[in-house]
C-alpha positions as CSV (number, residue, x, y, z in Angstrom):
1,M,-11.4,16.8,1.1
2,K,-8.0,17.0,2.8
3,N,-4.9,17.6,0.8
4,Y,-2.3,15.0,1.5
5,P,1.4,15.2,0.6
6,E,2.6,13.9,-2.7
7,I,3.0,10.1,-2.6
8,E,6.7,10.3,-3.0
9,E,6.9,12.1,0.4
10,L,5.0,9.2,2.1
11,I,6.6,6.0,0.8
12,P,10.0,5.1,-0.6
13,H,8.8,3.5,-3.8
14,R,9.4,5.2,-7.1
15,N,8.4,4.4,-10.7
16,P,8.2,1.9,-12.3
17,I,7.3,0.0,-9.0
18,L,5.1,2.8,-7.6
19,C,1.5,1.6,-7.4
20,I,-0.3,4.6,-5.8
21,D,-1.1,7.9,-7.4
22,E,-3.0,9.6,-4.6
23,V,-4.0,9.3,-1.0
24,V,-7.8,9.7,-0.7
25,S,-8.1,9.5,3.1
26,V,-6.3,8.5,6.3
27,D,-8.8,7.8,9.1
28,D,-7.8,5.9,12.3
29,L,-6.4,2.6,11.0
30,I,-7.8,2.9,7.5
31,V,-6.1,4.3,4.4
32,K,-7.8,4.8,1.0
33,T,-5.7,5.3,-2.1
34,L,-6.2,5.7,-5.9
35,Y,-4.0,4.3,-8.7
36,K,-4.6,4.4,-12.5
37,I,-3.1,1.5,-14.5
38,E,-0.6,2.8,-17.0
39,E,1.5,1.0,-19.6
40,N,4.8,1.9,-18.0
41,S,3.9,0.1,-14.7
42,L,6.3,-2.7,-13.9
43,F,3.2,-4.9,-13.2
44,Y,1.4,-4.3,-16.4
45,S,1.9,-6.7,-19.3
46,D,-0.2,-8.6,-21.8
47,G,-3.1,-6.2,-21.4
48,A,-3.6,-6.6,-17.6
49,F,-2.2,-5.5,-14.3
50,S,-0.7,-8.6,-12.6
51,E,-1.6,-10.4,-9.3
52,L,1.7,-9.2,-7.9
53,G,0.7,-5.6,-8.8
54,L,-2.5,-5.9,-6.8
55,I,-0.5,-7.2,-3.8
56,E,2.1,-4.4,-4.1
57,N,-0.7,-1.8,-4.4
58,A,-2.2,-3.0,-1.1
59,A,1.2,-3.1,0.7
60,Q,2.1,0.4,-0.5
61,S,-1.3,1.7,0.7
62,S,-0.6,0.2,4.1
63,F,2.8,1.8,4.2
64,V,1.1,5.2,3.8
65,F,-0.8,4.5,7.0
66,L,2.4,3.5,8.9
67,N,4.1,6.8,7.9
68,F,1.1,8.8,9.3
69,F,0.9,6.7,12.4
70,F,4.6,7.0,13.3
71,D,4.6,10.7,12.5
72,Q,1.6,11.4,14.8
73,S,2.8,9.1,17.6
74,K,6.5,10.3,17.4
75,S,7.2,6.6,18.0
76,G,10.3,5.7,16.0
77,K,9.1,6.8,12.6
78,L,10.6,4.9,9.8
79,D,13.1,7.2,8.0
80,L,12.5,7.2,4.3
81,K,15.8,8.9,3.7
82,Q,17.7,6.1,5.4
83,N,17.6,2.4,4.4
84,A,14.1,1.6,5.4
85,V,13.2,-1.9,4.2
86,G,9.7,-3.4,4.1
87,F,8.5,-6.7,2.9
88,I,5.4,-8.9,3.0
89,S,6.1,-11.9,5.2
90,Q,2.8,-13.7,4.9
91,I,-0.4,-13.5,2.7
92,T,-3.6,-15.3,3.8
93,K,-7.2,-15.4,2.6
94,M,-6.3,-13.8,-0.8
95,E,-9.0,-13.6,-3.4
96,I,-8.5,-12.2,-6.9
97,I,-11.7,-11.7,-8.8
98,L,-10.3,-10.1,-11.9
99,L,-7.2,-8.4,-13.2
100,P,-7.4,-4.7,-14.0
101,K,-6.9,-3.5,-17.6
102,L,-5.0,-0.5,-18.9
103,A,-6.5,2.9,-17.6
104,D,-8.6,1.2,-14.9
105,E,-8.6,3.1,-11.7
106,L,-8.0,1.1,-8.5
107,Y,-9.5,2.3,-5.3
108,T,-7.8,0.5,-2.4
109,S,-8.7,0.4,1.2
110,T,-6.4,-1.0,3.9
111,T,-6.8,-1.5,7.6
112,T,-3.5,-1.8,9.4
113,E,-2.9,-3.1,12.9
114,L,0.5,-2.6,14.5
115,V,1.3,-5.9,16.4
116,F,5.0,-5.3,17.2
117,D,6.7,-1.9,17.7
118,A,10.4,-1.7,18.5
119,E,12.8,1.1,17.7
120,N,14.0,-0.3,14.3
121,L,11.4,-3.0,13.6
122,K,7.6,-2.9,13.1
123,I,5.3,-5.8,12.3
124,C,1.8,-5.2,11.1
125,N,-1.3,-7.1,10.1
126,V,-3.1,-5.7,7.0
127,K,-6.5,-6.3,5.6
128,A,-6.9,-4.9,2.1
129,E,-9.6,-4.6,-0.5
130,T,-9.4,-3.1,-4.0
131,F,-12.2,-1.9,-6.2
132,I,-12.7,-0.7,-9.7
133,K,-15.7,1.6,-9.4
134,D,-18.1,-0.3,-7.1
135,Q,-16.8,-3.8,-8.0
136,S,-14.5,-5.6,-5.5
137,I,-11.6,-7.2,-7.5
138,F,-9.1,-8.1,-4.8
139,S,-8.9,-8.8,-1.1
140,A,-6.2,-10.2,1.2
141,E,-4.8,-10.3,4.6
142,M,-1.1,-9.8,4.9
143,K,1.7,-9.4,7.5
144,L,4.2,-6.7,6.8
145,I,7.7,-6.3,8.4
146,L,9.3,-2.9,8.3
147,Q,12.8,-2.0,9.6
148,N,15.4,0.7,9.5
149,Q,18.9,-0.6,8.7
């Protein structure tokens, strides 16, 4: 198993909004991540991890891929030390089967396709699926917009 950098080196998010604990793999366009639901998560309340948390987990997983892609291609990498801004501009085909509970471990897989690449702006299509053990609990297709300011 490959050792990946700490998640804080790969994405700009920090607690309590951070929704990834570890990168499991980065292979071609696919990133796989792990996240254990904890009480201090911004997205945990009333005994469950929210719908927004599942969406944010998928978006952050995709951001990991983008960091690896731009680093390898030397093609205008987004600078996490600057004012890099990312947001979800569209969500389609979303399905939420169940909401995770405290201490559940999320295993998220995202496939990211770069559809527009300019110096300070990137637009990507993302397909995401999240599992608890072998059970699929969430899937979605999203469009992400990322830019340096």
